[in-house]
Jmol script that loads the backbone (N, CA, C; Angstrom):
load data "model"
ATOM      1  N   MET A   1     -35.705   9.104 -87.412  1.00  0.00           N
ATOM      2  CA  MET A   1     -35.363   8.072 -86.637  1.00  0.00           C
ATOM      3  C   MET A   1     -34.339   7.431 -87.548  1.00  0.00           C
ATOM      4  N   SER A   2     -33.214   7.205 -86.849  1.00  0.00           N
ATOM      5  CA  SER A   2     -31.954   6.665 -87.739  1.00  0.00           C
ATOM      6  C   SER A   2     -32.168   5.172 -88.003  1.00  0.00           C
ATOM      7  N   LEU A   3     -31.419   4.739 -88.565  1.00  0.00           N
ATOM      8  CA  LEU A   3     -31.445   3.169 -88.778  1.00  0.00           C
ATOM      9  C   LEU A   3     -31.106   2.577 -87.724  1.00  0.00           C
ATOM     10  N   TRP A   4     -30.263   2.946 -86.594  1.00  0.00           N
ATOM     11  CA  TRP A   4     -30.131   2.354 -85.629  1.00  0.00           C
ATOM     12  C   TRP A   4     -31.044   2.430 -84.621  1.00  0.00           C
ATOM     13  N   GLY A   5     -31.683   3.304 -84.558  1.00  0.00           N
ATOM     14  CA  GLY A   5     -33.127   3.526 -83.804  1.00  0.00           C
ATOM     15  C   GLY A   5     -34.011   2.410 -84.190  1.00  0.00           C
ATOM     16  N   LEU A   6     -34.255   2.432 -85.417  1.00  0.00           N
ATOM     17  CA  LEU A   6     -35.236   1.604 -85.974  1.00  0.00           C
ATOM     18  C   LEU A   6     -34.673   0.158 -85.687  1.00  0.00           C
ATOM     19  N   GLY A   7     -33.555  -0.416 -85.854  1.00  0.00           N
ATOM     20  CA  GLY A   7     -33.006  -1.889 -85.358  1.00  0.00           C
ATOM     21  C   GLY A   7     -33.218  -1.979 -84.047  1.00  0.00           C
ATOM     22  N   ASN A   8     -33.194  -1.006 -83.046  1.00  0.00           N
ATOM     23  CA  ASN A   8     -33.149  -1.324 -81.710  1.00  0.00           C
ATOM     24  C   ASN A   8     -34.538  -1.343 -81.375  1.00  0.00           C
ATOM     25  N   LEU A   9     -35.677  -0.692 -82.071  1.00  0.00           N
ATOM     26  CA  LEU A   9     -36.965  -0.783 -81.928  1.00  0.00           C
ATOM     27  C   LEU A   9     -37.447  -2.375 -82.478  1.00  0.00           C
ATOM     28  N   VAL A  10     -37.099  -2.915 -83.476  1.00  0.00           N
ATOM     29  CA  VAL A  10     -37.364  -3.980 -83.954  1.00  0.00           C
ATOM     30  C   VAL A  10     -36.652  -5.256 -82.798  1.00  0.00           C
ATOM     31  N   LEU A  11     -35.666  -4.875 -82.400  1.00  0.00           N
ATOM     32  CA  LEU A  11     -35.011  -5.695 -81.500  1.00  0.00           C
ATOM     33  C   LEU A  11     -35.899  -5.767 -80.156  1.00  0.00           C
ATOM     34  N   LEU A  12     -36.366  -4.612 -79.817  1.00  0.00           N
ATOM     35  CA  LEU A  12     -37.090  -4.574 -78.395  1.00  0.00           C
ATOM     36  C   LEU A  12     -38.552  -5.011 -78.848  1.00  0.00           C
ATOM     37  N   LEU A  13     -39.246  -5.137 -79.751  1.00  0.00           N
ATOM     38  CA  LEU A  13     -40.833  -5.161 -80.106  1.00  0.00           C
ATOM     39  C   LEU A  13     -40.630  -6.840 -80.809  1.00  0.00           C
ATOM     40  N   VAL A  14     -40.040  -7.249 -81.256  1.00  0.00           N
ATOM     41  CA  VAL A  14     -39.980  -8.495 -82.043  1.00  0.00           C
ATOM     42  C   VAL A  14     -39.131  -9.788 -81.169  1.00  0.00           C
ATOM     43  N   VAL A  15     -37.652  -9.569 -81.575  1.00  0.00           N
ATOM     44  CA  VAL A  15     -36.840 -10.621 -81.051  1.00  0.00           C
ATOM     45  C   VAL A  15     -37.139 -10.874 -79.530  1.00  0.00           C
ATOM     46  N   VAL A  16     -37.074  -9.527 -78.713  1.00  0.00           N
ATOM     47  CA  VAL A  16     -36.855 -10.055 -77.125  1.00  0.00           C
ATOM     48  C   VAL A  16     -38.131 -10.960 -76.878  1.00  0.00           C
ATOM     49  N   PRO A  17     -39.398 -10.469 -77.292  1.00  0.00           N
ATOM     50  CA  PRO A  17     -40.412 -11.352 -76.969  1.00  0.00           C
ATOM     51  C   PRO A  17     -40.139 -12.805 -77.439  1.00  0.00           C
ATOM     52  N   VAL A  18     -39.842 -13.034 -78.547  1.00  0.00           N
ATOM     53  CA  VAL A  18     -39.740 -14.187 -79.190  1.00  0.00           C
ATOM     54  C   VAL A  18     -38.821 -15.046 -78.385  1.00  0.00           C
ATOM     55  N   LEU A  19     -37.977 -14.342 -77.972  1.00  0.00           N
ATOM     56  CA  LEU A  19     -36.774 -15.115 -76.958  1.00  0.00           C
ATOM     57  C   LEU A  19     -37.156 -15.556 -75.560  1.00  0.00           C
ATOM     58  N   VAL A  20     -38.161 -14.573 -75.071  1.00  0.00           N
ATOM     59  CA  VAL A  20     -38.713 -14.815 -73.758  1.00  0.00           C
ATOM     60  C   VAL A  20     -39.780 -15.918 -73.864  1.00  0.00           C
ATOM     61  N   ALA A  21     -40.531 -15.955 -75.014  1.00  0.00           N
ATOM     62  CA  ALA A  21     -41.576 -17.045 -75.271  1.00  0.00           C
ATOM     63  C   ALA A  21     -40.769 -18.283 -75.413  1.00  0.00           C
ATOM     64  N   LEU A  22     -39.779 -18.201 -76.123  1.00  0.00           N
ATOM     65  CA  LEU A  22     -38.774 -19.698 -76.239  1.00  0.00           C
ATOM     66  C   LEU A  22     -38.422 -19.885 -74.905  1.00  0.00           C
ATOM     67  N   LEU A  23     -37.630 -18.988 -74.199  1.00  0.00           N
ATOM     68  CA  LEU A  23     -37.308 -19.453 -72.936  1.00  0.00           C
ATOM     69  C   LEU A  23     -38.277 -20.061 -71.637  1.00  0.00           C
ATOM     70  N   ASN A  24     -39.469 -19.484 -71.916  1.00  0.00           N
ATOM     71  CA  ASN A  24     -40.586 -19.942 -71.166  1.00  0.00           C
ATOM     72  C   ASN A  24     -40.859 -21.679 -71.541  1.00  0.00           C
ATOM     73  N   MET A  25     -40.778 -21.787 -72.811  1.00  0.00           N
ATOM     74  CA  MET A  25     -41.128 -23.244 -73.149  1.00  0.00           C
ATOM     75  C   MET A  25     -40.109 -24.228 -72.592  1.00  0.00           C
ATOM     76  N   VAL A  26     -38.714 -23.574 -72.953  1.00  0.00           N
ATOM     77  CA  VAL A  26     -37.740 -24.503 -72.387  1.00  0.00           C
ATOM     78  C   VAL A  26     -37.574 -24.628 -70.834  1.00  0.00           C
ATOM     79  N   LEU A  27     -37.804 -23.545 -70.066  1.00  0.00           N
ATOM     80  CA  LEU A  27     -38.192 -23.750 -68.616  1.00  0.00           C
ATOM     81  C   LEU A  27     -39.425 -24.505 -67.896  1.00  0.00           C
ATOM     82  N   ALA A  28     -40.545 -24.541 -68.988  1.00  0.00           N
ATOM     83  CA  ALA A  28     -41.537 -25.426 -68.422  1.00  0.00           C
ATOM     84  C   ALA A  28     -41.235 -26.940 -68.952  1.00  0.00           C
ATOM     85  N   ALA A  29     -40.608 -27.220 -69.871  1.00  0.00           N
ATOM     86  CA  ALA A  29     -40.017 -28.588 -70.034  1.00  0.00           C
ATOM     87  C   ALA A  29     -39.258 -29.044 -69.199  1.00  0.00           C
ATOM     88  N   LEU A  30     -38.267 -28.161 -68.559  1.00  0.00           N
ATOM     89  CA  LEU A  30     -37.426 -28.476 -67.368  1.00  0.00           C
ATOM     90  C   LEU A  30     -37.961 -28.784 -66.444  1.00  0.00           C
ATOM     91  N   GLU A  31     -39.231 -27.994 -66.016  1.00  0.00           N
ATOM     92  CA  GLU A  31     -39.895 -28.406 -64.695  1.00  0.00           C
ATOM     93  C   GLU A  31     -40.701 -29.738 -65.179  1.00  0.00           C
ATOM     94  N   ARG A  32     -41.149 -30.170 -65.965  1.00  0.00           N
ATOM     95  CA  ARG A  32     -41.655 -31.459 -66.158  1.00  0.00           C
ATOM     96  C   ARG A  32     -40.990 -32.483 -66.055  1.00  0.00           C
ATOM     97  N   ILE A  33     -39.704 -32.419 -66.622  1.00  0.00           N
ATOM     98  CA  ILE A  33     -38.563 -33.267 -66.298  1.00  0.00           C
ATOM     99  C   ILE A  33     -38.366 -33.523 -64.984  1.00  0.00           C
ATOM    100  N   ARG A  34     -38.027 -32.311 -64.459  1.00  0.00           N
ATOM    101  CA  ARG A  34     -37.667 -32.397 -62.715  1.00  0.00           C
ATOM    102  C   ARG A  34     -38.908 -33.151 -61.772  1.00  0.00           C
ATOM    103  N   ALA A  35     -40.006 -33.031 -62.243  1.00  0.00           N
ATOM    104  CA  ALA A  35     -41.254 -33.544 -61.699  1.00  0.00           C
ATOM    105  C   ALA A  35     -41.210 -34.943 -61.861  1.00  0.00           C
ATOM    106  N   ALA A  36     -40.774 -35.453 -63.082  1.00  0.00           N
ATOM    107  CA  ALA A  36     -40.812 -36.840 -63.370  1.00  0.00           C
ATOM    108  C   ALA A  36     -39.516 -37.511 -62.860  1.00  0.00           C
ATOM    109  N   ALA A  37     -38.468 -36.949 -62.772  1.00  0.00           N
ATOM    110  CA  ALA A  37     -37.273 -37.355 -61.970  1.00  0.00           C
ATOM    111  C   ALA A  37     -37.420 -37.498 -60.299  1.00  0.00           C
ATOM    112  N   ASP A  38     -38.167 -36.372 -59.950  1.00  0.00           N
ATOM    113  CA  ASP A  38     -38.758 -36.547 -58.280  1.00  0.00           C
ATOM    114  C   ASP A  38     -39.724 -37.818 -58.402  1.00  0.00           C
ATOM    115  N   ASP A  39     -40.701 -38.069 -59.348  1.00  0.00           N
ATOM    116  CA  ASP A  39     -41.451 -39.158 -59.075  1.00  0.00           C
ATOM    117  C   ASP A  39     -40.614 -40.366 -59.140  1.00  0.00           C
ATOM    118  N   ALA A  40     -39.671 -40.665 -60.083  1.00  0.00           N
ATOM    119  CA  ALA A  40     -38.800 -41.908 -60.282  1.00  0.00           C
ATOM    120  C   ALA A  40     -38.066 -42.045 -58.999  1.00  0.00           C
ATOM    121  N   LEU A  41     -37.524 -41.079 -58.495  1.00  0.00           N
ATOM    122  CA  LEU A  41     -36.789 -41.284 -57.018  1.00  0.00           C
ATOM    123  C   LEU A  41     -37.512 -41.717 -56.135  1.00  0.00           C
ATOM    124  N   ALA A  42     -38.752 -40.959 -55.941  1.00  0.00           N
ATOM    125  CA  ALA A  42     -39.703 -41.466 -54.731  1.00  0.00           C
ATOM    126  C   ALA A  42     -40.017 -43.012 -54.953  1.00  0.00           C
ATOM    127  N   GLY A  43     -40.107 -43.395 -56.091  1.00  0.00           N
ATOM    128  CA  GLY A  43     -40.689 -44.867 -56.522  1.00  0.00           C
ATOM    129  C   GLY A  43     -39.400 -45.697 -56.210  1.00  0.00           C
ATOM    130  N   GLY A  44     -38.384 -45.380 -56.465  1.00  0.00           N
ATOM    131  CA  GLY A  44     -37.119 -45.805 -56.128  1.00  0.00           C
ATOM    132  C   GLY A  44     -36.836 -46.195 -54.647  1.00  0.00           C
ATOM    133  N   VAL A  45     -37.037 -45.066 -53.924  1.00  0.00           N
ATOM    134  CA  VAL A  45     -36.808 -45.109 -52.421  1.00  0.00           C
ATOM    135  C   VAL A  45     -37.875 -46.054 -51.957  1.00  0.00           C
ATOM    136  N   ALA A  46     -38.968 -45.939 -52.398  1.00  0.00           N
ATOM    137  CA  ALA A  46     -40.174 -47.094 -51.746  1.00  0.00           C
ATOM    138  C   ALA A  46     -39.766 -48.432 -52.209  1.00  0.00           C
ATOM    139  N   LEU A  47     -39.061 -48.728 -53.545  1.00  0.00           N
ATOM    140  CA  LEU A  47     -38.815 -50.073 -53.920  1.00  0.00           C
ATOM    141  C   LEU A  47     -37.714 -50.475 -53.049  1.00  0.00           C
ATOM    142  N   ILE A  48     -37.013 -49.757 -52.621  1.00  0.00           N
ATOM    143  CA  ILE A  48     -35.720 -49.930 -51.610  1.00  0.00           C
ATOM    144  C   ILE A  48     -36.302 -50.424 -50.336  1.00  0.00           C
ATOM    145  N   GLY A  49     -37.300 -49.950 -49.900  1.00  0.00           N
ATOM    146  CA  GLY A  49     -38.034 -50.273 -48.636  1.00  0.00           C
ATOM    147  C   GLY A  49     -38.769 -51.678 -48.842  1.00  0.00           C
ATOM    148  N   GLU A  50     -39.132 -52.040 -49.996  1.00  0.00           N
ATOM    149  CA  GLU A  50     -39.616 -53.586 -50.216  1.00  0.00           C
ATOM    150  C   GLU A  50     -38.470 -54.580 -50.400  1.00  0.00           C
ATOM    151  N   LEU A  51     -37.460 -54.113 -50.535  1.00  0.00           N
ATOM    152  CA  LEU A  51     -36.239 -55.076 -50.689  1.00  0.00           C
ATOM    153  C   LEU A  51     -35.759 -55.290 -49.442  1.00  0.00           C
ATOM    154  N   ASN A  52     -36.066 -54.694 -48.246  1.00  0.00           N
ATOM    155  CA  ASN A  52     -35.373 -54.914 -47.288  1.00  0.00           C
ATOM    156  C   ASN A  52     -35.538 -56.397 -46.813  1.00  0.00           C
ATOM    157  N   THR A  53     -36.633 -56.861 -47.136  1.00  0.00           N
ATOM    158  CA  THR A  53     -37.189 -58.238 -46.330  1.00  0.00           C
ATOM    159  C   THR A  53     -36.703 -59.407 -47.295  1.00  0.00           C
ATOM    160  N   THR A  54     -35.884 -59.030 -48.424  1.00  0.00           N
ATOM    161  CA  THR A  54     -35.629 -60.075 -49.676  1.00  0.00           C
ATOM    162  C   THR A  54     -34.735 -61.320 -49.007  1.00  0.00           C
ATOM    163  N   PRO A  55     -33.835 -61.107 -47.956  1.00  0.00           N
ATOM    164  CA  PRO A  55     -33.038 -62.148 -47.416  1.00  0.00           C
ATOM    165  C   PRO A  55     -33.926 -63.224 -46.621  1.00  0.00           C
ATOM    166  N   GLU A  56     -34.982 -62.774 -45.970  1.00  0.00           N
ATOM    167  CA  GLU A  56     -35.864 -63.686 -45.376  1.00  0.00           C
ATOM    168  C   GLU A  56     -36.802 -64.393 -46.254  1.00  0.00           C
ATOM    169  N   LEU A  57     -37.322 -63.883 -47.208  1.00  0.00           N
ATOM    170  CA  LEU A  57     -38.132 -64.261 -48.074  1.00  0.00           C
ATOM    171  C   LEU A  57     -37.082 -65.457 -48.831  1.00  0.00           C
ATOM    172  N   LEU A  58     -35.995 -65.167 -49.273  1.00  0.00           N
ATOM    173  CA  LEU A  58     -35.238 -65.997 -49.972  1.00  0.00           C
ATOM    174  C   LEU A  58     -34.717 -67.555 -49.234  1.00  0.00           C
ATOM    175  N   ALA A  59     -34.695 -67.108 -47.872  1.00  0.00           N
ATOM    176  CA  ALA A  59     -34.488 -68.408 -46.884  1.00  0.00           C
ATOM    177  C   ALA A  59     -35.835 -69.080 -46.757  1.00  0.00           C
ATOM    178  N   LYS A  60     -37.019 -68.521 -46.873  1.00  0.00           N
ATOM    179  CA  LYS A  60     -38.266 -69.215 -46.620  1.00  0.00           C
ATOM    180  C   LYS A  60     -38.421 -69.925 -48.197  1.00  0.00           C
ATOM    181  N   THR A  61     -37.957 -69.334 -49.003  1.00  0.00           N
ATOM    182  CA  THR A  61     -38.091 -70.112 -50.101  1.00  0.00           C
ATOM    183  C   THR A  61     -37.364 -71.154 -50.339  1.00  0.00           C
ATOM    184  N   ASP A  62     -36.265 -71.288 -49.898  1.00  0.00           N
ATOM    185  CA  ASP A  62     -35.497 -72.451 -49.858  1.00  0.00           C
ATOM    186  C   ASP A  62     -35.926 -73.412 -48.973  1.00  0.00           C
ATOM    187  N   GLU A  63     -36.567 -73.010 -48.072  1.00  0.00           N
ATOM    188  CA  GLU A  63     -37.112 -74.336 -47.268  1.00  0.00           C
ATOM    189  C   GLU A  63     -38.204 -74.676 -47.883  1.00  0.00           C
ATOM    190  N   VAL A  64     -39.107 -74.000 -48.510  1.00  0.00           N
ATOM    191  CA  VAL A  64     -40.300 -74.342 -49.371  1.00  0.00           C
ATOM    192  C   VAL A  64     -39.810 -75.437 -50.488  1.00  0.00           C
ATOM    193  N   ILE A  65     -38.541 -75.218 -50.920  1.00  0.00           N
ATOM    194  CA  ILE A  65     -38.152 -76.206 -52.128  1.00  0.00           C
ATOM    195  C   ILE A  65     -37.660 -77.267 -51.473  1.00  0.00           C
ATOM    196  N   LYS A  66     -37.131 -77.240 -50.403  1.00  0.00           N
ATOM    197  CA  LYS A  66     -36.558 -78.468 -49.995  1.00  0.00           C
ATOM    198  C   LYS A  66     -37.736 -79.462 -49.502  1.00  0.00           C
ATOM    199  N   ASP A  67     -38.521 -78.834 -48.760  1.00  0.00           N
ATOM    200  CA  ASP A  67     -39.959 -79.609 -48.661  1.00  0.00           C
ATOM    201  C   ASP A  67     -40.675 -80.100 -50.030  1.00  0.00           C
ATOM    202  N   VAL A  68     -40.806 -79.530 -50.934  1.00  0.00           N
ATOM    203  CA  VAL A  68     -41.084 -79.844 -52.245  1.00  0.00           C
ATOM    204  C   VAL A  68     -40.574 -80.994 -52.621  1.00  0.00           C
ATOM    205  N   ALA A  69     -39.231 -80.687 -52.757  1.00  0.00           N
ATOM    206  CA  ALA A  69     -38.347 -81.823 -53.137  1.00  0.00           C
ATOM    207  C   ALA A  69     -38.573 -83.105 -52.544  1.00  0.00           C
ATOM    208  N   ASN A  70     -38.491 -83.006 -51.039  1.00  0.00           N
ATOM    209  CA  ASN A  70     -38.679 -84.165 -50.348  1.00  0.00           C
ATOM    210  C   ASN A  70     -40.296 -84.892 -50.600  1.00  0.00           C
ATOM    211  N   GLY A  71     -40.996 -84.138 -50.696  1.00  0.00           N
ATOM    212  CA  GLY A  71     -42.420 -84.783 -50.971  1.00  0.00           C
ATOM    213  C   GLY A  71     -42.255 -85.254 -52.530  1.00  0.00           C
ATOM    214  N   ALA A  72     -41.619 -84.827 -53.403  1.00  0.00           N
ATOM    215  CA  ALA A  72     -41.645 -85.304 -54.414  1.00  0.00           C
ATOM    216  C   ALA A  72     -40.849 -86.678 -54.565  1.00  0.00           C
ATOM    217  N   VAL A  73     -39.730 -86.631 -53.903  1.00  0.00           N
ATOM    218  CA  VAL A  73     -39.231 -87.843 -53.879  1.00  0.00           C
ATOM    219  C   VAL A  73     -39.857 -89.078 -52.933  1.00  0.00           C
ATOM    220  N   ARG A  74     -40.856 -88.526 -52.179  1.00  0.00           N
ATOM    221  CA  ARG A  74     -41.597 -89.574 -51.418  1.00  0.00           C
ATOM    222  C   ARG A  74     -42.828 -90.406 -52.306  1.00  0.00           C
ATOM    223  N   TYR A  75     -43.161 -89.108 -53.235  1.00  0.00           N
ATOM    224  CA  TYR A  75     -44.195 -89.805 -54.181  1.00  0.00           C
ATOM    225  C   TYR A  75     -43.689 -90.483 -55.171  1.00  0.00           C
ATOM    226  N   ALA A  76     -42.484 -90.063 -55.572  1.00  0.00           N
ATOM    227  CA  ALA A  76     -41.950 -90.683 -56.861  1.00  0.00           C
ATOM    228  C   ALA A  76     -41.570 -92.268 -56.356  1.00  0.00           C
ATOM    229  N   GLY A  77     -41.194 -92.539 -55.295  1.00  0.00           N
ATOM    230  CA  GLY A  77     -40.777 -93.994 -55.129  1.00  0.00           C
ATOM    231  C   GLY A  77     -42.280 -94.843 -55.351  1.00  0.00           C
ATOM    232  N   PRO A  78     -43.132 -94.813 -54.445  1.00  0.00           N
ATOM    233  CA  PRO A  78     -44.324 -95.684 -54.783  1.00  0.00           C
ATOM    234  C   PRO A  78     -44.803 -95.456 -56.246  1.00  0.00           C
ATOM    235  N   VAL A  79     -44.867 -94.290 -56.745  1.00  0.00           N
ATOM    236  CA  VAL A  79     -45.192 -94.439 -58.343  1.00  0.00           C
ATOM    237  C   VAL A  79     -44.379 -95.212 -58.963  1.00  0.00           C
ATOM    238  N   SER A  80     -43.124 -95.323 -58.675  1.00  0.00           N
ATOM    239  CA  SER A  80     -42.233 -96.233 -59.576  1.00  0.00           C
ATOM    240  C   SER A  80     -42.313 -97.396 -59.312  1.00  0.00           C
ATOM    241  N   LYS A  81     -42.899 -97.954 -58.079  1.00  0.00           N
ATOM    242  CA  LYS A  81     -43.204 -99.310 -57.773  1.00  0.00           C
ATOM    243  C   LYS A  81     -44.305 -99.606 -58.418  1.00  0.00           C
ATOM    244  N   LEU A  82     -45.292 -98.791 -58.679  1.00  0.00           N
ATOM    245  CA  LEU A  82     -46.669 -99.009 -59.250  1.00  0.00           C
ATOM    246  C   LEU A  82     -46.374 -99.293 -60.835  1.00  0.00           C
ATOM    247  N   LEU A  83     -45.542 -98.271 -61.516  1.00  0.00           N
ATOM    248  CA  LEU A  83     -45.226 -98.549 -62.826  1.00  0.00           C
ATOM    249  C   LEU A  83     -44.430 -99.538 -63.242  1.00  0.00           C
ATOM    250  N   GLY A  84     -43.552 -99.888 -62.220  1.00  0.00           N
ATOM    251  CA  GLY A  84     -42.775-100.761 -62.336  1.00  0.00           C
ATOM    252  C   GLY A  84     -41.895-101.893 -62.840  1.00  0.00           C
TER     253      GLY A  84
END
end "model"
wireframe off; spacefill off
backbone 0.3
color backbone group
């Protein structure tokens, strides 16, 4: 067997399987990253669905704040007279 033949045999029996194993590990990591990205996208889409009602909720919050402020003013008047 010539030196070239021995080199080709080592390449086929050692280097190629190592490269295939490394490629499999990289592809497995890529698939895990892709799955995590898909989960993040699905969560983002679900979150957008929850945000559609935000303007109505903010309007209700504004109304509640006005009611609380009015109640606080009504309460503060008599309290200030008592402490007075």
